[in-house]
C-alpha positions as CSV (number, residue, x, y, z in Angstrom):
1,M,0.0,0.0,0.0
2,K,1.0,3.6,-0.7
3,A,0.5,6.9,1.0
4,S,-2.2,7.8,-1.5
5,D,-4.2,4.7,-0.4
6,V,-4.7,5.8,3.2
7,M,-4.0,9.6,3.3
8,V,-6.7,12.1,4.3
9,A,-7.8,14.5,1.6
10,P,-8.6,17.3,1.3
11,V,-6.6,18.5,4.3
12,I,-7.7,21.2,6.8
13,T,-5.1,23.9,6.7
14,V,-4.3,27.4,8.1
15,K,-2.3,30.3,6.9
16,P,0.8,31.6,8.7
17,T,-1.1,34.7,9.7
18,A,-3.8,32.7,11.6
19,L,-4.1,33.3,15.3
20,V,-2.9,30.7,17.8
21,R,-6.2,30.9,19.7
22,D,-8.2,30.3,16.5
23,V,-6.1,27.2,15.7
24,A,-6.7,25.9,19.3
25,K,-10.5,26.4,18.6
26,L,-10.1,24.5,15.3
27,F,-8.4,21.6,17.0
28,L,-11.4,21.3,19.4
29,E,-14.1,21.9,16.8
30,R,-12.7,19.4,14.1
31,R,-11.3,16.9,16.7
32,I,-7.8,17.0,15.2
33,S,-4.3,17.5,16.7
34,A,-2.4,19.3,14.0
35,V,-2.8,21.3,10.8
36,P,-0.4,21.9,7.9
37,V,0.3,25.6,7.3
38,I,0.2,26.8,3.6
39,D,1.0,30.1,1.9
40,D,-1.3,31.9,-0.6
41,Q,0.0,29.7,-3.4
42,G,-0.9,26.5,-1.6
43,K,2.8,25.7,-0.8
44,L,3.4,23.8,2.5
45,V,5.5,26.2,4.8
46,G,5.1,24.5,8.2
47,I,2.9,22.5,10.5
48,V,1.4,23.4,13.9
49,S,0.3,20.7,16.4
50,E,-1.1,20.4,19.9
51,G,2.6,20.0,21.1
52,D,3.3,23.5,19.8
53,L,0.6,24.9,22.1
54,L,1.5,23.1,25.3
55,H,3.7,25.8,26.8
56,R,1.7,29.1,26.7
57,A,1.8,32.3,28.7
58,E,-2.1,32.5,28.6
59,I,-2.4,29.4,30.8
60,G,0.7,29.7,32.8
61,T,2.4,26.6,31.3
62,E,5.7,28.3,30.1
63,R,8.8,26.4,30.6
64,R,10.1,26.9,34.2
65,R,13.9,26.6,33.9
66,P,15.9,26.3,37.1
67,W,17.9,29.6,37.9
68,W,21.2,27.8,37.3
69,L,20.1,26.7,33.9
70,L,19.1,30.2,33.0
71,L,22.7,31.3,33.7
72,V,24.2,29.0,31.1
73,A,21.3,28.9,28.5
74,E,22.1,30.8,25.4
75,E,20.1,34.0,24.8
76,Q,18.8,32.8,21.5
77,T,17.4,29.7,23.2
78,L,15.6,31.8,25.8
79,A,14.3,34.2,23.1
80,A,13.0,31.3,21.1
81,D,11.2,30.0,24.2
82,Y,9.6,33.4,24.7
83,I,8.4,33.5,21.1
84,K,6.9,30.1,21.4
85,T,5.0,30.9,24.6
86,H,3.8,34.4,23.8
87,A,3.5,34.8,20.0
88,N,-0.1,35.3,18.6
89,K,0.4,34.2,15.0
90,V,1.0,30.6,13.7
91,A,4.0,31.6,11.8
92,D,5.9,32.2,15.1
93,V,4.9,28.9,16.8
94,M,4.8,26.4,13.9
95,T,7.4,23.8,13.0
96,H,9.2,25.1,9.8
97,N,11.2,22.0,8.6
98,V,8.3,19.7,7.8
99,I,9.1,16.1,6.9
100,T,7.0,15.2,3.8
101,A,6.4,12.3,1.4
102,A,5.1,11.8,-2.1
103,P,1.7,10.1,-2.8
104,D,3.4,7.0,-4.1
105,T,5.6,6.4,-1.0
106,P,5.1,2.9,0.4
107,L,3.5,2.8,3.8
108,H,6.6,1.0,5.3
109,E,8.6,4.1,4.4
110,I,6.0,6.4,6.0
111,A,6.1,4.3,9.2
112,M,9.9,4.5,9.3
113,M,9.8,8.2,8.9
114,M,7.4,8.5,11.8
115,E,9.5,6.3,14.0
116,K,12.9,7.8,13.1
117,N,11.8,11.4,13.5
118,A,9.4,10.9,16.4
119,I,6.5,12.4,14.5
120,K,2.8,11.5,14.4
121,R,1.9,12.6,10.9
122,V,3.4,13.1,7.5
123,P,2.0,15.7,4.9
124,I,1.8,14.3,1.4
125,V,3.1,16.6,-1.2
126,R,2.9,16.4,-5.1
127,D,4.8,19.1,-7.2
128,G,5.2,21.3,-4.1
129,Q,1.4,21.2,-3.4
130,L,-0.1,19.6,-0.3
131,V,-2.5,16.8,-1.4
132,G,-3.0,14.9,1.7
133,I,-1.7,13.9,5.1
134,V,-1.0,10.4,6.7
135,S,-1.2,10.1,10.5
136,R,-0.4,7.3,12.8
137,A,-4.1,6.7,13.2
138,N,-4.4,6.2,9.3
139,L,-1.8,3.5,9.5
140,V,-3.7,1.7,12.3
141,Q,-6.8,2.0,10.3
142,A,-5.0,0.4,7.4
143,V,-4.0,-2.5,9.6
144,A,-7.5,-2.9,11.0
145,S,-9.1,-2.9,7.5
146,S,-6.6,-5.3,5.9
147,G,-8.8,-8.4,5.5
148,A,-7.5,-11.7,4.3
149,K,-7.0,-11.7,0.6
150,L,-8.8,-14.1,-1.6
151,E,-6.3,-16.7,-2.7
152,V,-6.4,-20.0,-4.7
153,P,-5.9,-22.8,-2.1
154,L,-2.3,-23.9,-1.9
155,S,-1.1,-27.4,-1.5
156,D,0.7,-28.4,1.6
157,E,4.0,-28.9,-0.4
158,T,3.7,-25.2,-1.6
159,I,2.9,-23.9,1.8
160,R,6.0,-25.6,3.3
161,A,8.3,-24.5,0.4
162,K,7.1,-20.8,0.8
163,L,7.6,-20.9,4.6
164,M,11.1,-22.4,4.3
165,A,12.1,-20.1,1.5
166,H,11.0,-17.1,3.5
167,L,12.9,-18.2,6.6
168,K,16.1,-18.6,4.6
169,T,15.9,-14.9,3.7
170,Q,15.9,-13.9,7.4
171,S,19.3,-13.3,9.0
172,W,18.0,-14.3,12.4
173,A,16.6,-17.7,11.4
174,H,18.9,-20.7,11.8
175,T,17.0,-22.8,9.2
176,G,19.4,-25.7,9.4
177,L,18.0,-26.5,12.8
178,V,14.3,-26.0,11.9
179,N,11.9,-28.3,10.1
180,A,8.3,-27.8,9.2
181,T,5.6,-30.3,8.2
182,V,2.3,-29.3,6.8
183,N,-0.9,-31.3,6.7
184,G,-4.2,-29.8,5.6
185,G,-2.8,-26.4,5.9
186,I,-1.7,-26.9,9.6
187,V,2.0,-26.4,10.2
188,D,4.0,-28.3,12.8
189,L,7.3,-26.7,13.7
190,W,10.1,-28.9,14.8
191,G,13.8,-28.5,15.8
192,F,15.7,-26.0,17.7
193,S,16.0,-22.2,18.1
194,S,18.7,-20.2,19.7
195,S,16.3,-18.1,21.7
196,E,12.7,-17.6,22.7
197,T,12.6,-14.6,20.5
198,E,13.7,-16.5,17.5
199,R,11.2,-19.2,18.2
200,R,8.4,-16.7,18.3
201,A,9.6,-15.1,15.1
202,I,9.5,-18.4,13.3
203,R,6.0,-19.1,14.6
204,V,4.9,-15.7,13.4
205,A,6.5,-16.4,10.0
206,A,4.5,-19.7,9.8
207,E,1.2,-18.0,10.9
208,T,1.6,-15.3,8.2
209,T,2.4,-17.7,5.3
210,P,-0.3,-17.8,2.7
211,G,-2.6,-20.9,3.0
212,V,-1.7,-21.6,6.7
213,R,-4.7,-22.4,8.8
214,A,-3.0,-23.1,12.1
215,V,0.5,-23.6,13.6
216,N,1.6,-26.1,16.3
217,D,5.0,-25.1,17.8
218,H,7.1,-28.1,19.1
219,M,10.4,-26.3,18.9
220,I,12.9,-26.4,21.7
221,V,15.0,-23.4,22.7
222,R,18.7,-24.1,23.1
223,R,21.7,-21.7,23.0
224,L,23.9,-22.1,19.9
225,E,26.9,-23.1,21.9
226,A,25.0,-25.9,23.5
227,M,24.2,-27.3,20.0
228,A,27.7,-27.1,18.8
């Protein structure tokens, strides 16, 4: 699946000149937690989220730095904090360097972007124009709606071949110590694994192999040095 398959479009947006209090109201009214910021040409210039509104002078939640930290903090840092907590316009509180993706970006790459950069959403841009947005919730929705695909029934021999071939591509799997038998789509796993984690991973690989109806795990966990 690609970003275009799960993204929300059209996207609720605001202008850089929008007021912070109006954006806060928008979050509440539309039940959203962030909005992209676009200029008059529709170009993405930033994003503002609930996190950008946590520390505000209006509600007394400004960052309280210890006196000794104030002595060593750079003036630019303190000035930036002041802007974030006191500014009225979105342009002053928004995140400017926005991580984006194209509509044809695979979902696994979107997930990696979110994890690597500790972000909750990725705006989707085509030719410089905002066309959608993918959030963590959209990825969860994709998982929830991914039903089992209709497939031609596979023979037990084909199921076993697919499973073993897949395990051989995994660097963590010691396939020389593992065997699998398949009868009526039911997989029985035999042999040894070097850890409980490897054992579970092999079971998961079997459970997610097309055509498998159930998995019986008979494997024994033994450290590699004990099997030498």
